[in-house]
C-alpha positions in Angstrom: -10.8 11.5 22.0 -10.4 7.7 21.9 -9.4 6.5 18.4 -9.1 2.8 17.1 -7.0 2.5 14.4 -7.2 -0.5 12.4 -4.7 -1.5 10.0 -5.1 -4.2 7.1 -1.0 -6.4 7.4 -2.1 -8.5 4.0 1.2 -6.5 2.8 3.8 -4.1 3.5 2.4 -1.0 2.4 -0.4 -1.0 4.8 2.3 -1.0 7.8 4.5 1.5 6.1 1.5 4.1 5.6 1.1 3.5 9.4 4.1 4.0 10.6 4.0 7.6 9.2 0.8 8.8 10.5 0.8 7.3 13.9 2.8 10.1 15.3 0.6 12.6 14.0 -2.8 10.8 14.5 -1.6 10.5 18.4 -2.0 14.4 18.8 -5.5 14.3 18.3 -6.2 11.6 21.0 -5.6 8.5 22.8 -4.9 6.1 19.8 -5.3 2.1 19.9 -4.3 -0.1 17.0 -5.7 -3.3 15.5 -3.5 -5.1 13.4 -4.9 -7.8 11.1 -3.4 -10.3 8.8 0.1 -11.9 8.5 1.6 -11.1 5.3 3.8 -7.7 6.3 7.6 -8.3 6.6 7.6 -5.2 8.6 7.2 -4.5 12.4 4.9 -1.3 13.1 7.3 -0.5 16.2 4.1 0.8 17.7 2.2 -1.0 20.8 -0.5 -3.0 19.5 -3.8 -3.3 21.3 -5.7 -6.2 19.6 -4.3 -8.8 16.9 -5.9 -10.7 14.5 -4.8 -13.6 11.6 -7.6 -11.7 9.9 -7.6 -12.3 5.9 -4.1 -13.1 5.1 -3.0 -13.6 1.4 -0.8 -16.1 0.2 1.2 -16.5 -3.1 2.8 -18.9 -5.6 6.3 -18.5 -6.5 5.6 -16.8 -9.9 3.8 -13.9 -9.1 0.3 -15.2 -8.7 -2.1 -14.9 -5.6 -2.5 -18.6 -4.3 -6.2 -18.8 -4.1 -6.1 -22.5 -2.3 -4.0 -21.5 0.3 -5.5 -18.5 1.0 -9.1 -19.7 1.3 -7.7 -22.6 3.5 -6.1 -20.0 5.7 -9.9 -18.9 6.6 -11.5 -19.5 9.8 -15.2 -18.4 9.7 -15.9 -19.3 13.3 -12.7 -17.6 14.5 -13.7 -14.1 12.4 -17.2 -14.6 13.8 -15.7 -14.1 17.4 -13.1 -11.7 16.9 -16.5 -9.5 15.1 -17.9 -9.9 18.4 -15.2 -9.4 20.7 -13.7 -6.3 18.9 -14.7 -3.3 21.1 -15.4 -0.5 18.4 -18.1 0.5 20.8 -15.6 1.9 23.4 -14.3 4.4 20.5 -15.1 7.8 19.6 -13.4 7.6 16.2 -13.2 4.3 14.2 -10.4 4.7 11.1 -10.4 1.5 9.2 -7.5 1.0 6.8 -9.5 -1.6 4.4 -10.0 -4.3 7.6 -12.8 -6.4 7.3 -13.5 -7.4 10.8 -13.5 -3.9 11.7 -16.0 -3.1 9.2 -18.0 -6.1 10.3 -18.0 -5.3 13.9 -19.1 -1.6 13.2 -21.4 -2.4 11.0 -23.2 -5.2 13.7 -22.7 -2.9 16.7 -24.1 0.0 14.6 -21.0 2.3 14.9 -19.7 4.6 12.4 -16.1 4.4 11.3 -14.1 5.8 8.5 -12.6 3.8 5.8 -9.3 5.7 5.3 -6.5 4.6 2.9 -5.5 3.6 -0.5 -8.6 1.1 -1.3 -11.2 3.6 -0.4 -10.2 5.7 -3.1 -12.1 2.8 -5.8 -15.5 3.6 -4.2 -14.7 6.4 -7.3 -16.1 5.6 -10.7 -13.4 8.1 -11.8 -10.3 5.8 -10.1 -8.6 3.9 -13.0 -9.3 0.2 -13.8 -7.4 -2.2 -16.1 -9.1 -2.4 -19.5 -10.6 -5.6 -18.4 -12.5 -5.2 -14.9 -13.3 -7.9 -12.6 -16.5 -8.7 -11.1 -15.3 -10.2 -8.5 -12.3 -7.8 -7.9 -14.9 -4.7 -7.8 -17.0 -6.5 -5.4 -14.3 -7.5 -2.9 -12.7 -3.3 -3.1 -16.4 -2.2 -2.7 -17.5 -4.9 0.2 -14.9 -5.9 2.0 -14.4 -3.1 4.4 -17.9 -1.1 3.8 -17.9 1.9 5.8 -20.5 4.9 5.9 -17.8 7.3 4.8 -14.6 7.3 2.7 -11.1 9.4 2.5 -8.9 7.7 0.0 -5.6 8.2 -1.0 -3.9 7.7 -4.4 -1.4 9.0 -6.9 -3.7 11.5 -8.5 -6.5 13.2 -7.3 -9.4 11.4 -9.1 -12.0 12.7 -7.0 -13.0 15.1 -4.2 -12.6 12.7 -0.9 -9.3 11.5 -2.3 -5.6 12.7 -1.0 -2.3 12.2 -2.1 0.2 9.5 -1.1 1.5 9.2 2.5 5.1 9.9 1.6 7.9 8.7 4.4 9.7 11.6 6.2 13.0 9.4 5.2 11.9 9.7 1.6 10.6 13.4 1.7 13.9 14.7 3.2 16.3 12.3 0.9 18.9 13.5 -1.5 18.5 11.1 -4.1 21.4 9.6 -6.1 21.7 7.0 -9.0 24.4 4.6 -8.3 25.4 1.5 -10.3 22.3 -0.5 -9.0 18.5 -1.1 -9.4 16.2 -2.3 -6.3 13.8 -4.8 -6.8 10.7 -5.6 -4.4 8.6 -8.4 -6.3 6.8 -10.5 -3.2 5.2 -12.6 -5.2 8.2 -14.4 -6.9 10.7 -16.6 -4.9 14.1 -15.8 -4.8 14.8 -18.8 -7.5 12.5 -17.5 -10.4 14.1 -14.0 -9.8 17.8 -15.8 -10.1 16.6 -17.2 -13.6 15.7 -13.6 -15.0 17.9 -11.4 -13.7 21.0 -13.3 -13.8 21.3 -13.0 -17.3 21.3 -9.2 -17.1 24.9 -9.5 -15.9 26.9 -7.1 -15.1 24.0 -4.9 -14.0 23.7 -5.2 -10.5 20.3 -5.8 -8.7 19.4 -5.5 -5.1 16.5 -7.6 -4.1 14.5 -7.6 -1.0 13.0 -11.1 -0.3 11.0 -12.4 2.4 12.9 -15.5 2.1 16.2 -13.4 3.1 17.0 -12.7 6.7 20.5 -12.0 6.1 22.1 -9.9 3.1 23.3 -12.6 0.6 25.2 -12.6 -2.8 24.3 -14.5 -6.0 26.4 -13.4 -8.8 24.9 -10.0 -10.0 22.3 -10.0 -7.2 22.3 -9.3 -3.7 19.4 -10.2 -1.5 18.0 -8.5 1.1 15.8 -8.8 3.6 12.6 -6.5 3.8 13.8 -4.1 6.7 12.7 -0.7 6.5 16.1 1.4 6.7 17.8 -1.0 4.3 14.6 -0.6 1.5 14.9 3.4 2.4 18.7 3.3 1.2 17.9 1.5 -1.6 15.2 3.1 -3.0 17.4 6.9 -2.5 20.4 5.5 -4.0 18.9 3.2 -7.0 19.5 3.9 -10.7 15.6 2.8 -10.9 13.0 0.1 -9.3 11.1 -2.7 -10.4 8.5 -3.7 -7.9 4.6 -4.7 -7.8 1.3 -3.2 -8.4 0.9 -1.8 -5.0 0.8 1.8 -3.9 3.3 3.1 -1.3 6.7 2.3 -3.5 5.8 3.3 -6.4 4.1 6.7 -4.7 7.8 7.0 -3.2 9.5 6.4 -6.6 7.4 8.8 -8.4 8.8 11.1 -5.3 12.3 10.5 -5.8 11.5 10.9 -9.6 13.2 7.5 -9.8 12.5 5.4 -13.1 9.9 2.9 -12.2 8.7 -0.5 -13.5 5.6 -2.5 -12.1 4.7 -5.7 -12.5 1.2 -6.4 -10.5 0.3 -9.8 -9.0 -1.8 -11.9 -11.2 -5.3 -12.1 -9.2 -4.9 -9.5 -7.1 -7.1 -6.9 -8.5 -6.2 -3.7 -6.8 -2.6 -4.2 -8.2 -4.1 -4.1 -11.6 -6.1 -1.1 -11.4 -2.9 0.9 -9.5 -0.8 -0.4 -12.4 -3.8 1.0 -14.7 -3.2 4.1 -13.5 0.5 4.4 -13.3 0.4 3.3 -17.4 -1.6 6.4 -17.7 1.0 8.6 -16.0 3.7 7.0 -18.6 4.6 4.3 -16.1 6.3 1.0 -17.6 4.2 -1.9 -16.7 4.8 -5.9 -17.5 2.2 -8.5 -17.0 4.7 -11.0 -15.2 8.5 -12.2 -15.5 9.0 -14.2 -18.5 11.8 -14.8 -21.1 11.3 -11.5 -22.9 12.0 -9.7 -19.7 15.5 -9.1 -20.8 14.3 -7.4 -23.6 12.0 -4.9 -21.7 14.3 -3.9 -19.2 16.9 -3.1 -21.8 14.4 -0.5 -23.5 13.4 0.7 -20.2 16.5 1.6 -18.8 16.6 3.8 -21.8 13.5 6.0 -20.8 13.5 9.1 -18.5 11.5 8.9 -15.1 8.0 10.5 -14.5 8.1 13.7 -12.7 5.0 14.5 -10.5 4.6 17.2 -7.7 4.4 15.4 -4.2 5.0 18.4 -1.9 2.3 17.8 0.6 3.1 16.7 4.1 1.5 14.0 6.0 0.7 16.2 9.0 -1.4 18.3 6.3 -2.8 14.9 5.4 -3.9 13.9 9.1 -5.3 17.2 9.5 -7.7 16.7 6.4 -8.6 13.3 7.5 -9.4 14.6 11.4 -11.3 17.7 10.0 -13.4 15.3 7.8 -14.0 12.6 10.3 -14.8 14.9 13.0 -17.3 16.7 10.7 -19.0 13.2 9.8 -19.1 11.7 13.4 -21.0 15.0 14.3 -23.1 14.5 11.1 -21.7 18.4 9.9 -22.1 17.2 6.1 -21.4 20.9 5.2 -17.7 20.2 5.5 -16.3 19.5 1.9 -13.0 18.3 1.2 -13.3 20.1 -2.2 -13.3 23.6 -0.6 -11.0 23.3 2.4 -8.0 25.9 1.8 -5.7 23.5 3.2 -6.6 21.4 0.5 -4.9 23.3 -1.9 -1.2 22.2 -0.4 -1.8 18.8 -1.5 -2.8 19.2 -5.1 
């Protein structure tokens, strides 16, 4: 079987998930990778067949999406050419992790595809949303990478087509500790802004992962670290708690490790607002932004206990379900239902 796996690189979460899934996906056929976007700090570490700038997201230094810079980076003519040139018709199965060029190419060439990933879970009305819904945000989530069929991933099983998170093996096999530092990953904030709010918390120590840092460096009670897989995994496993954005993979891994977790979703990024709403329902602390009240919020948060959730499933089980569903869909065998599959019960 020839498989095209399209991965959105507007953040490190999609790349991290792909790195974990690909060894298992390769067992089902010959896999070619299409990587789209330019926001990831991680290397995929697998051969990439097709590459595109796609739609890249840009941020201000203060935790917000930079709409102007994001819009100016768009190139409609380039996108049109890439849609035409992407040979989706050569593949038996197209798995698409929220990538718009693949979705448009499949629609134009009438090739069936599977939207597989976290964003696919938002096609369920049961998936948590913030109190104030965004009409534009909802439209983007449901139209950016449309497909005939969806398999979602989320913190909990809100619907029968939603599976639990993909957790890296380095995390599932880890023996977590609680050393005297907190891990921080807030990619939409610049270092000088984070210094303003984390320096006053001295002598509490922070390991802050920053896209601006190429080598480890110290700044008072802060150690700035480059966004590298091994360094980040080690910090996540050994920290006393983690402060991060409203993404999906990092909060899921923090939950798996039973770490204290605080989320600060990126302003203007509706998917992160939705994730934060889901985490709030689970008892996780959420802030709207870093501001002058952060010291008080932090001091209250460190007194809380971690939320416990059971993530005992394996990535191999997730891929087995995905492939079973995908092949059934491609063969138009709609009798297969994820809800009734005995394998799914190990994924609850």
